Structure formats: C-alpha cells, structure tokens
N, CA and C atoms of all chains as a GROMACS GRO file, in nm:
protein
  498
    1MET      N    1   0.085  -0.119   0.000
    1MET     CA    2   0.000   0.000   0.000
    1MET      C    3   0.088   0.124   0.000
    2ARG      N    4   0.048   0.224  -0.077
    2ARG     CA    5   0.127   0.346  -0.082
    2ARG      C    6   0.064   0.455   0.003
    3ILE      N    7   0.146   0.511   0.091
    3ILE     CA    8   0.102   0.620   0.178
    3ILE      C    9   0.185   0.743   0.145
    4ILE      N   10   0.117   0.856   0.132
    4ILE     CA   11   0.186   0.982   0.104
    4ILE      C   12   0.185   1.070   0.228
    5VAL      N   13   0.301   1.119   0.265
    5VAL     CA   14   0.313   1.215   0.374
    5VAL      C   15   0.365   1.346   0.313
    6GLU      N   16   0.283   1.450   0.322
    6GLU     CA   17   0.322   1.581   0.269
    6GLU      C   18   0.357   1.670   0.388
    7VAL      N   19   0.477   1.723   0.386
    7VAL     CA   20   0.528   1.805   0.496
    7VAL      C   21   0.560   1.943   0.442
    8MET      N   22   0.499   2.045   0.502
    8MET     CA   23   0.522   2.182   0.455
    8MET      C   24   0.560   2.272   0.573
    9PRO      N   25   0.639   2.377   0.544
    9PRO     CA   26   0.666   2.475   0.650
    9PRO      C   27   0.534   2.538   0.697
   10LYS      N   28   0.522   2.557   0.828
   10LYS     CA   29   0.401   2.620   0.881
   10LYS      C   30   0.389   2.764   0.832
   11GLU      N   31   0.266   2.812   0.823
   11GLU     CA   32   0.244   2.953   0.793
   11GLU      C   33   0.316   3.038   0.898
   12GLY      N   34   0.381   3.143   0.854
   12GLY     CA   35   0.449   3.233   0.946
   12GLY      C   36   0.592   3.192   0.975
   13ILE      N   37   0.629   3.071   0.931
   13ILE     CA   38   0.767   3.026   0.947
   13ILE      C   39   0.845   3.063   0.822
   14LEU      N   40   0.960   3.125   0.841
   14LEU     CA   41   1.042   3.164   0.728
   14LEU      C   42   1.081   3.042   0.646
   15ASP      N   43   1.070   3.054   0.514
   15ASP     CA   44   1.105   2.944   0.424
   15ASP      C   45   1.210   2.996   0.325
   16PRO      N   46   1.338   2.994   0.364
   16PRO     CA   47   1.442   3.052   0.277
   16PRO      C   48   1.453   2.982   0.143
   17GLN      N   49   1.429   2.851   0.140
   17GLN     CA   50   1.437   2.779   0.014
   17GLN      C   51   1.327   2.827  -0.081
   18GLY      N   52   1.207   2.845  -0.026
   18GLY     CA   53   1.097   2.896  -0.108
   18GLY      C   54   1.126   3.036  -0.160
   19LYS      N   55   1.184   3.118  -0.074
   19LYS     CA   56   1.218   3.256  -0.114
   19LYS      C   57   1.322   3.256  -0.227
   20ALA      N   58   1.419   3.166  -0.216
   20ALA     CA   59   1.522   3.158  -0.320
   20ALA      C   60   1.461   3.113  -0.452
   21VAL      N   61   1.369   3.016  -0.447
   21VAL     CA   62   1.304   2.969  -0.570
   21VAL      C   63   1.221   3.083  -0.630
   22GLN      N   64   1.150   3.156  -0.545
   22GLN     CA   65   1.068   3.266  -0.597
   22GLN      C   66   1.156   3.370  -0.668
   23GLN      N   67   1.267   3.405  -0.607
   23GLN     CA   68   1.356   3.504  -0.670
   23GLN      C   69   1.410   3.453  -0.804
   24ALA      N   70   1.444   3.325  -0.808
   24ALA     CA   71   1.495   3.267  -0.933
   24ALA      C   72   1.386   3.270  -1.040
   25LEU      N   73   1.261   3.239  -1.001
   25LEU     CA   74   1.151   3.241  -1.098
   25LEU      C   75   1.128   3.383  -1.150
   26HIS      N   76   1.138   3.481  -1.061
   26HIS     CA   77   1.122   3.620  -1.106
   26HIS      C   78   1.231   3.657  -1.207
   27GLN      N   79   1.354   3.613  -1.179
   27GLN     CA   80   1.464   3.642  -1.272
   27GLN      C   81   1.443   3.575  -1.407
   28LEU      N   82   1.370   3.465  -1.406
   28LEU     CA   83   1.340   3.394  -1.532
   28LEU      C   84   1.218   3.454  -1.603
   29GLY      N   85   1.157   3.555  -1.541
   29GLY     CA   86   1.045   3.622  -1.606
   29GLY      C   87   0.907   3.583  -1.555
   30TYR      N   88   0.903   3.497  -1.454
   30TYR     CA   89   0.773   3.454  -1.400
   30TYR      C   90   0.730   3.548  -1.287
   31GLY      N   91   0.701   3.671  -1.324
   31GLY     CA   92   0.667   3.771  -1.224
   31GLY      C   93   0.534   3.748  -1.157
   32GLU      N   94   0.452   3.657  -1.214
   32GLU     CA   95   0.320   3.631  -1.157
   32GLU      C   96   0.326   3.543  -1.031
   33VAL      N   97   0.445   3.496  -0.996
   33VAL     CA   98   0.458   3.408  -0.880
   33VAL      C   99   0.473   3.493  -0.754
   34ARG      N  100   0.370   3.496  -0.673
   34ARG     CA  101   0.368   3.584  -0.556
   34ARG      C  102   0.435   3.522  -0.434
   35GLU      N  103   0.424   3.388  -0.421
   35GLU     CA  104   0.487   3.322  -0.306
   35GLU      C  105   0.521   3.178  -0.343
   36VAL      N  106   0.628   3.129  -0.286
   36VAL     CA  107   0.668   2.990  -0.306
   36VAL      C  108   0.698   2.930  -0.169
   37ARG      N  109   0.643   2.810  -0.144
   37ARG     CA  110   0.678   2.735  -0.024
   37ARG      C  111   0.729   2.599  -0.070
   38VAL      N  112   0.840   2.558  -0.013
   38VAL     CA  113   0.899   2.430  -0.052
   38VAL      C  114   0.895   2.335   0.067
   39GLY      N  115   0.832   2.221   0.046
   39GLY     CA  116   0.825   2.118   0.150
   39GLY      C  117   0.868   1.984   0.094
   40ARG      N  118   0.831   1.878   0.164
   40ARG     CA  119   0.872   1.744   0.123
   40ARG      C  120   0.749   1.659   0.094
   41ARG      N  121   0.762   1.573  -0.006
   41ARG     CA  122   0.663   1.471  -0.034
   41ARG      C  123   0.731   1.337  -0.012
   42ILE      N  124   0.680   1.259   0.082
   42ILE     CA  125   0.742   1.133   0.120
   42ILE      C  126   0.645   1.020   0.083
   43GLU      N  127   0.691   0.932  -0.003
   43GLU     CA  128   0.611   0.815  -0.043
   43GLU      C  129   0.658   0.695   0.036
   44LEU      N  130   0.566   0.630   0.105
   44LEU     CA  131   0.596   0.510   0.182
   44LEU      C  132   0.526   0.391   0.118
   45GLU      N  133   0.600   0.285   0.091
   45GLU     CA  134   0.539   0.158   0.051
   45GLU      C  135   0.535   0.070   0.175
   46VAL      N  136   0.415   0.040   0.221
   46VAL     CA  137   0.403  -0.033   0.347
   46VAL      C  138   0.323  -0.161   0.328
   47ASP      N  139   0.359  -0.262   0.406
   47ASP     CA  140   0.280  -0.385   0.412
   47ASP      C  141   0.168  -0.360   0.512
   48ALA      N  142   0.048  -0.343   0.462
   48ALA     CA  143  -0.065  -0.314   0.551
   48ALA      C  144  -0.193  -0.357   0.482
   49GLY      N  145  -0.289  -0.402   0.558
   49GLY     CA  146  -0.414  -0.446   0.501
   49GLY      C  147  -0.520  -0.337   0.501
   50ASP      N  148  -0.517  -0.254   0.604
   50ASP     CA  149  -0.624  -0.156   0.623
   50ASP      C  150  -0.569  -0.014   0.598
   51PRO      N  151  -0.620   0.056   0.498
   51PRO     CA  152  -0.570   0.192   0.469
   51PRO      C  153  -0.578   0.286   0.589
   52ALA      N  154  -0.688   0.280   0.664
   52ALA     CA  155  -0.704   0.372   0.777
   52ALA      C  156  -0.597   0.345   0.883
   53GLU      N  157  -0.568   0.217   0.906
   53GLU     CA  158  -0.465   0.181   1.003
   53GLU      C  159  -0.327   0.225   0.953
   54ALA      N  160  -0.303   0.207   0.822
   54ALA     CA  161  -0.175   0.248   0.764
   54ALA      C  162  -0.156   0.398   0.775
   55VAL      N  163  -0.264   0.473   0.755
   55VAL     CA  164  -0.256   0.619   0.768
   55VAL      C  165  -0.225   0.658   0.913
   56ARG      N  166  -0.292   0.592   1.008
   56ARG     CA  167  -0.264   0.622   1.149
   56ARG      C  168  -0.118   0.593   1.183
   57SER      N  169  -0.068   0.482   1.132
   57SER     CA  170   0.071   0.447   1.158
   57SER      C  171   0.166   0.551   1.097
   58ALA      N  172   0.135   0.595   0.975
   58ALA     CA  173   0.220   0.695   0.910
   58ALA      C  174   0.214   0.829   0.984
   59GLU      N  175   0.099   0.859   1.044
   59GLU     CA  176   0.091   0.982   1.125
   59GLU      C  177   0.185   0.973   1.246
   60GLN      N  178   0.193   0.854   1.304
   60GLN     CA  179   0.289   0.835   1.414
   60GLN      C  180   0.432   0.853   1.364
   61MET      N  181   0.461   0.800   1.244
   61MET     CA  182   0.596   0.817   1.188
   61MET      C  183   0.626   0.964   1.166
   62ALA      N  184   0.525   1.039   1.120
   62ALA     CA  185   0.544   1.182   1.096
   62ALA      C  186   0.570   1.254   1.228
   63ASP      N  187   0.492   1.219   1.331
   63ASP     CA  188   0.512   1.282   1.462
   63ASP      C  189   0.652   1.255   1.516
   64THR      N  190   0.701   1.133   1.491
   64THR     CA  191   0.826   1.089   1.551
   64THR      C  192   0.948   1.131   1.470
   65LEU      N  193   0.935   1.121   1.338
   65LEU     CA  194   1.057   1.130   1.256
   65LEU      C  195   1.044   1.220   1.133
   66LEU      N  196   0.931   1.211   1.063
   66LEU     CA  197   0.925   1.268   0.928
   66LEU      C  198   0.904   1.419   0.927
   67ALA      N  199   0.844   1.472   1.031
   67ALA     CA  200   0.817   1.616   1.034
   67ALA      C  201   0.864   1.674   1.167
   68ASN      N  202   0.897   1.802   1.163
   68ASN     CA  203   0.933   1.875   1.284
   68ASN      C  204   0.814   1.962   1.322
   69GLU      N  205   0.741   1.919   1.424
   69GLU     CA  206   0.613   1.984   1.453
   69GLU      C  207   0.628   2.131   1.495
   70ASN      N  208   0.748   2.171   1.533
   70ASN     CA  209   0.766   2.311   1.571
   70ASN      C  210   0.757   2.404   1.451
   71ILE      N  211   0.800   2.356   1.337
   71ILE     CA  212   0.808   2.444   1.220
   71ILE      C  213   0.734   2.389   1.098
   72GLU      N  214   0.683   2.266   1.108
   72GLU     CA  215   0.620   2.204   0.992
   72GLU      C  216   0.483   2.148   1.027
   73ARG      N  217   0.397   2.144   0.926
   73ARG     CA  218   0.270   2.074   0.936
   73ARG      C  219   0.273   1.961   0.833
   74TYR      N  220   0.191   1.860   0.857
   74TYR     CA  221   0.191   1.750   0.761
   74TYR      C  222   0.049   1.699   0.737
   75GLN      N  223   0.035   1.624   0.629
   75GLN     CA  224  -0.092   1.563   0.593
   75GLN      C  225  -0.060   1.425   0.537
   76VAL      N  226  -0.139   1.326   0.577
   76VAL     CA  227  -0.113   1.188   0.536
   76VAL      C  228  -0.236   1.136   0.462
   77HIS      N  229  -0.213   1.065   0.351
   77HIS     CA  230  -0.324   0.996   0.286
   77HIS      C  231  -0.273   0.874   0.210
   78ALA      N  232  -0.361   0.779   0.192
   78ALA     CA  233  -0.331   0.660   0.113
   78ALA      C  234  -0.371   0.686  -0.031
   79VAL      N  235  -0.293   0.633  -0.125
   79VAL     CA  236  -0.323   0.654  -0.267
   79VAL      C  237  -0.309   0.525  -0.345
   80GLU      N  238  -0.371   0.525  -0.462
   80GLU     CA  239  -0.352   0.418  -0.558
   80GLU      C  240  -0.238   0.451  -0.652
   81GLU      N  241  -0.245   0.573  -0.709
   81GLU     CA  242  -0.154   0.605  -0.818
   81GLU      C  243  -0.025   0.670  -0.768
   82THR      N  244   0.071   0.683  -0.858
   82THR     CA  245   0.197   0.747  -0.825
   82THR      C  246   0.206   0.877  -0.901
   83VAL      N  247   0.296   0.963  -0.854
   83VAL     CA  248   0.321   1.087  -0.930
   83VAL      C  249   0.404   1.051  -1.052
   84MET      N  250  -0.412   3.210  -0.718
   84MET     CA  251  -0.436   3.069  -0.746
   84MET      C  252  -0.318   2.987  -0.696
   85ARG      N  253  -0.349   2.871  -0.638
   85ARG     CA  254  -0.241   2.789  -0.585
   85ARG      C  255  -0.212   2.673  -0.679
   86ILE      N  256  -0.086   2.660  -0.714
   86ILE     CA  257  -0.040   2.551  -0.801
   86ILE      C  258   0.057   2.465  -0.720
   87ILE      N  259   0.038   2.334  -0.730
   87ILE     CA  260   0.126   2.240  -0.660
   87ILE      C  261   0.215   2.170  -0.762
   88VAL      N  262   0.344   2.172  -0.737
   88VAL     CA  263   0.439   2.096  -0.819
   88VAL      C  264   0.501   1.989  -0.730
   89GLU      N  265   0.476   1.863  -0.765
   89GLU     CA  266   0.533   1.752  -0.689
   89GLU      C  267   0.648   1.693  -0.768
   90VAL      N  268   0.763   1.689  -0.708
   90VAL     CA  269   0.885   1.641  -0.774
   90VAL      C  270   0.936   1.519  -0.698
   91MET      N  271   0.953   1.409  -0.770
   91MET     CA  272   0.999   1.285  -0.705
   91MET      C  273   1.117   1.227  -0.782
   92PRO      N  274   1.206   1.156  -0.712
   92PRO     CA  275   1.313   1.085  -0.784
   92PRO      C  276   1.251   0.983  -0.879
   93LYS      N  277   1.307   0.973  -0.999
   93LYS     CA  278   1.257   0.875  -1.095
   93LYS      C  279   1.278   0.733  -1.043
   94GLU      N  280   1.192   0.643  -1.090
   94GLU     CA  281   1.213   0.501  -1.061
   94GLU      C  282   1.351   0.460  -1.111
   95GLY      N  283   1.421   0.382  -1.032
   95GLY     CA  284   1.552   0.332  -1.073
   95GLY      C  285   1.665   0.425  -1.036
   96ILE      N  286   1.631   0.548  -0.995
   96ILE     CA  287   1.734   0.641  -0.949
   96ILE      C  288   1.751   0.623  -0.798
   97LEU      N  289   1.875   0.611  -0.756
   97LEU     CA  290   1.903   0.594  -0.614
   97LEU      C  291   1.852   0.714  -0.534
   98ASP      N  292   1.788   0.686  -0.422
   98ASP     CA  293   1.735   0.792  -0.336
   98ASP      C  294   1.792   0.774  -0.196
   99PRO      N  295   1.912   0.825  -0.173
   99PRO     CA  296   1.978   0.801  -0.044
   99PRO      C  297   1.900   0.857   0.074
  100GLN      N  298   1.832   0.970   0.053
  100GLN     CA  299   1.753   1.028   0.163
  100GLN      C  300   1.638   0.934   0.200
  101GLY      N  301   1.573   0.879   0.098
  101GLY     CA  302   1.466   0.783   0.125
  101GLY      C  303   1.517   0.659   0.196
  102LYS      N  304   1.634   0.612   0.155
  102LYS     CA  305   1.693   0.494   0.218
  102LYS      C  306   1.724   0.523   0.366
  103ALA      N  307   1.775   0.641   0.392
  103ALA     CA  308   1.807   0.678   0.531
  103ALA      C  309   1.681   0.685   0.616
  104VAL      N  310   1.574   0.740   0.559
  104VAL     CA  311   1.448   0.748   0.633
  104VAL      C  312   1.394   0.607   0.659
  105GLN      N  313   1.403   0.521   0.559
  105GLN     CA  314   1.354   0.384   0.577
  105GLN      C  315   1.429   0.314   0.690
  106GLN      N  316   1.561   0.329   0.690
  106GLN     CA  317   1.640   0.264   0.796
  106GLN      C  318   1.603   0.318   0.934
  107ALA      N  319   1.583   0.448   0.941
  107ALA     CA  320   1.545   0.508   1.070
  107ALA      C  321   1.407   0.457   1.114
  108LEU      N  322   1.314   0.442   1.019
  108LEU     CA  323   1.181   0.391   1.054
  108LEU      C  324   1.190   0.246   1.103
  109HIS      N  325   1.276   0.167   1.038
  109HIS     CA  326   1.294   0.029   1.084
  109HIS      C  327   1.348   0.026   1.227
  110GLN      N  328   1.445   0.113   1.254
  110GLN     CA  329   1.501   0.116   1.389
  110GLN      C  330   1.397   0.160   1.492
  111LEU      N  331   1.299   0.236   1.447
  111LEU     CA  332   1.191   0.278   1.538
  111LEU      C  333   1.082   0.172   1.550
  112GLY      N  334   1.098   0.060   1.477
  112GLY     CA  335   1.002  -0.048   1.490
  112GLY      C  336   0.899  -0.057   1.379
  113TYR      N  337   0.909   0.030   1.278
  113TYR     CA  338   0.814   0.026   1.167
  113TYR      C  339   0.866  -0.065   1.056
  114GLY      N  340   0.872  -0.194   1.087
  114GLY     CA  341   0.927  -0.291   0.992
  114GLY      C  342   0.841  -0.311   0.870
  115GLU      N  343   0.717  -0.262   0.873
  115GLU     CA  344   0.625  -0.279   0.760
  115GLU      C  345   0.657  -0.185   0.644
  116VAL      N  346   0.751  -0.093   0.664
  116VAL     CA  347   0.783   0.003   0.558
  116VAL      C  348   0.884  -0.060   0.463
  117ARG      N  349   0.842  -0.089   0.342
  117ARG     CA  350   0.926  -0.161   0.248
  117ARG      C  351   1.012  -0.067   0.164
  118GLU      N  352   0.961   0.052   0.138
  118GLU     CA  353   1.040   0.146   0.059
  118GLU      C  354   0.997   0.288   0.094
  119VAL      N  355   1.092   0.379   0.087
  119VAL     CA  356   1.064   0.521   0.110
  119VAL      C  357   1.128   0.600  -0.003
  120ARG      N  358   1.054   0.692  -0.062
  120ARG     CA  359   1.108   0.786  -0.159
  120ARG      C  360   1.079   0.926  -0.107
  121VAL      N  361   1.179   1.010  -0.109
  121VAL     CA  362   1.162   1.148  -0.060
  121VAL      C  363   1.177   1.244  -0.176
  122GLY      N  364   1.076   1.326  -0.197
  122GLY     CA  365   1.081   1.428  -0.301
  122GLY      C  366   1.042   1.563  -0.244
  123ARG      N  367   1.004   1.653  -0.334
  123ARG     CA  368   0.968   1.788  -0.291
  123ARG      C  369   0.825   1.819  -0.330
  124ARG      N  370   0.759   1.894  -0.244
  124ARG     CA  371   0.627   1.950  -0.276
  124ARG      C  372   0.642   2.101  -0.276
  125ILE      N  373   0.616   2.162  -0.390
  125ILE     CA  374   0.637   2.306  -0.406
  125ILE      C  375   0.502   2.372  -0.428
  126GLU      N  376   0.466   2.463  -0.338
  126GLU     CA  377   0.340   2.537  -0.352
  126GLU      C  378   0.370   2.674  -0.411
  127LEU      N  379   0.304   2.706  -0.521
  127LEU     CA  380   0.320   2.835  -0.586
  127LEU      C  381   0.191   2.913  -0.573
  128GLU      N  382   0.199   3.036  -0.525
  128GLU     CA  383   0.086   3.128  -0.530
  128GLU      C  384   0.107   3.219  -0.650
  129VAL      N  385   0.020   3.208  -0.748
  129VAL     CA  386   0.041   3.283  -0.872
  129VAL      C  387  -0.080   3.370  -0.903
  130ASP      N  388  -0.051   3.484  -0.966
  130ASP     CA  389  -0.158   3.569  -1.019
  130ASP      C  390  -0.194   3.514  -1.156
  131ALA      N  391  -0.308   3.450  -1.166
  131ALA     CA  392  -0.349   3.389  -1.293
  131ALA      C  393  -0.500   3.376  -1.294
  132GLY      N  394  -0.556   3.389  -1.412
  132GLY     CA  395  -0.700   3.378  -1.424
  132GLY      C  396  -0.745   3.238  -1.461
  133ASP      N  397  -0.666   3.172  -1.543
  133ASP     CA  398  -0.707   3.043  -1.600
  133ASP      C  399  -0.623   2.931  -1.540
  134PRO      N  400  -0.685   2.837  -1.469
  134PRO     CA  401  -0.608   2.728  -1.407
  134PRO      C  402  -0.525   2.650  -1.508
  135ALA      N  403  -0.582   2.620  -1.625
  135ALA     CA  404  -0.508   2.540  -1.723
  135ALA      C  405  -0.382   2.614  -1.769
  136GLU      N  406  -0.396   2.745  -1.790
  136GLU     CA  407  -0.281   2.826  -1.830
  136GLU      C  408  -0.177   2.831  -1.718
  137ALA      N  409  -0.224   2.844  -1.593
  137ALA     CA  410  -0.132   2.849  -1.479
  137ALA      C  411  -0.057   2.717  -1.465
  138VAL      N  412  -0.125   2.606  -1.492
  138VAL     CA  413  -0.059   2.476  -1.485
  138VAL      C  414   0.047   2.465  -1.595
  139ARG      N  415   0.012   2.509  -1.717
  139ARG     CA  416   0.111   2.505  -1.825
  139ARG      C  417   0.235   2.587  -1.791
  140SER      N  418   0.210   2.706  -1.733
  140SER     CA  419   0.321   2.792  -1.695
  140SER      C  420   0.408   2.725  -1.588
  141ALA      N  421   0.343   2.660  -1.492
  141ALA     CA  422   0.418   2.592  -1.385
  141ALA      C  423   0.497   2.474  -1.440
  142GLU      N  424   0.444   2.409  -1.544
  142GLU     CA  425   0.520   2.300  -1.607
  142GLU      C  426   0.647   2.354  -1.671
  143GLN      N  427   0.637   2.472  -1.731
  143GLN     CA  428   0.759   2.535  -1.785
  143GLN      C  429   0.858   2.566  -1.674
  144MET      N  430   0.807   2.616  -1.560
  144MET     CA  431   0.896   2.644  -1.446
  144MET      C  432   0.964   2.517  -1.398
  145ALA      N  433   0.888   2.406  -1.398
  145ALA     CA  434   0.945   2.278  -1.354
  145ALA      C  435   1.053   2.234  -1.451
  146ASP      N  436   1.025   2.247  -1.581
  146ASP     CA  437   1.125   2.208  -1.681
  146ASP      C  438   1.253   2.290  -1.667
  147THR      N  439   1.235   2.418  -1.636
  147THR     CA  440   1.348   2.510  -1.636
  147THR      C  441   1.425   2.508  -1.504
  148LEU      N  442   1.351   2.501  -1.393
  148LEU     CA  443   1.415   2.529  -1.264
  148LEU      C  444   1.379   2.430  -1.154
  149LEU      N  445   1.252   2.391  -1.146
  149LEU     CA  446   1.207   2.324  -1.023
  149LEU      C  447   1.245   2.176  -1.016
  150ALA      N  448   1.262   2.114  -1.131
  150ALA     CA  449   1.296   1.971  -1.132
  150ALA      C  450   1.416   1.948  -1.222
  151ASN      N  451   1.489   1.843  -1.193
  151ASN     CA  452   1.601   1.799  -1.278
  151ASN      C  453   1.554   1.679  -1.357
  152GLU      N  454   1.527   1.700  -1.485
  152GLU     CA  455   1.460   1.595  -1.562
  152GLU      C  456   1.546   1.470  -1.578
  153ASN      N  457   1.676   1.481  -1.553
  153ASN     CA  458   1.760   1.362  -1.565
  153ASN      C  459   1.730   1.261  -1.454
  154ILE      N  460   1.694   1.310  -1.339
  154ILE     CA  461   1.679   1.220  -1.224
  154ILE      C  462   1.543   1.234  -1.156
  155GLU      N  463   1.462   1.329  -1.199
  155GLU     CA  464   1.334   1.353  -1.130
  155GLU      C  465   1.219   1.359  -1.230
  156ARG      N  466   1.101   1.321  -1.182
  156ARG     CA  467   0.979   1.341  -1.257
  156ARG      C  468   0.891   1.435  -1.175
  157TYR      N  469   0.798   1.500  -1.241
  157TYR     CA  470   0.714   1.593  -1.167
  157TYR      C  471   0.570   1.587  -1.216
  158GLN      N  472   0.481   1.640  -1.132
  158GLN     CA  473   0.340   1.647  -1.165
  158GLN      C  474   0.289   1.781  -1.114
  159VAL      N  475   0.208   1.847  -1.195
  159VAL     CA  476   0.159   1.981  -1.160
  159VAL      C  477   0.007   1.979  -1.156
  160HIS      N  478  -0.051   2.041  -1.054
  160HIS     CA  479  -0.195   2.057  -1.054
  160HIS      C  480  -0.234   2.182  -0.975
  161ALA      N  481  -0.350   2.235  -1.010
  161ALA     CA  482  -0.405   2.350  -0.937
  161ALA      C  483  -0.494   2.299  -0.826
  162VAL      N  484  -0.492   2.367  -0.712
  162VAL     CA  485  -0.575   2.324  -0.600
  162VAL      C  486  -0.645   2.442  -0.536
  163GLU      N  487  -0.749   2.408  -0.462
  163GLU     CA  488  -0.818   2.507  -0.379
  163GLU      C  489  -0.757   2.510  -0.240
  164GLU      N  490  -0.740   2.392  -0.182
  164GLU     CA  491  -0.704   2.383  -0.039
  164GLU      C  492  -0.553   2.373  -0.022
  165THR      N  493  -0.508   2.387   0.101
  165THR     CA  494  -0.367   2.376   0.135
  165THR      C  495  -0.346   2.252   0.220
  166VAL      N  496  -0.224   2.208   0.226
  166VAL     CA  497  -0.193   2.097   0.317
  166VAL      C  498  -0.194   2.153   0.458
   0.00000   0.00000   0.00000
C-alpha cells in the first residue's frame, strides 16, 4: 500500500528555500509568482491491510521522525496512483 | 491561485535520503515500511485567471528550474485547499 506524507513549513515560518526559488523564478520572467513554499513529499510503501490503520501508523511516523512539529505541518493519505 | 508541483526521484534512481528514512523507521520499529522515496512538494501562489494556463506555466517552471529531468519526474496541478 502506498502512503503519502506531505510536509510543509508552517504559515508564518520563514522558508528561505521557497524565497530563493521565488527570486529565481522572477529572474526567469515569471513575475506572476507571488509566493513559493517548498516542502517534502514522502512516499511510503508499506505492508498493511487496512488503509485507515496504515494512515494512522504513518501519522505516528510523521510525529516521531518525518516532520518537525515546531516548524512544519503534515498531511497523510493513502493513494492508488503514483506521481 | 495555488499551483502544486510535486517532484519525485525517478524510478531506478538511487534515493539516499529515502533509504536513510527507511532505515530510521525500521530502527523505530516500523518494519512494515518496504520502501521510502523522498521528493519535494512546491506550492506556488500565482496571479493567474485560468487554471489550465497556470498549470502550463508551472510546467515550464518545472522544466526550467524546479525539477532535474535527468533524475526527477514531476506532476503539476491547481488546488483550492492547502496541506
């Protein structure tokens, strides 16, 4: 089963990587880009029978290891397809 | 308008960060995790009227700057909500 954990910088937390990407996009002529936030997309392939249980388990992994709750928020969901 | 660009390592490309996360999850007792891939989730706030046009523009940004096509694949979509 594939579980996706999306981790993003919290609102109000400085995101220097996003700021650097925004500046680079402006230099390339994409002036319409008002803000950029850069986070992580983590794909987990897990042996699990129940999607809801797998999501709960992945939320524990996020709390423990995958995200820094002081500066990041995360969202977990099970998917069929891949990016 | 919010555009999401998801960038992941291509299949067959070594993902050392994902491997490190997997090993750490195993040490924490999550033996059910068979594989981990770590990529980037990039949120763009853009001034645009047409979602399809904004997506096309973001695909150009991905080709030019946001993704490395040699080792990464990406997917772009417009969204209403945030993570």
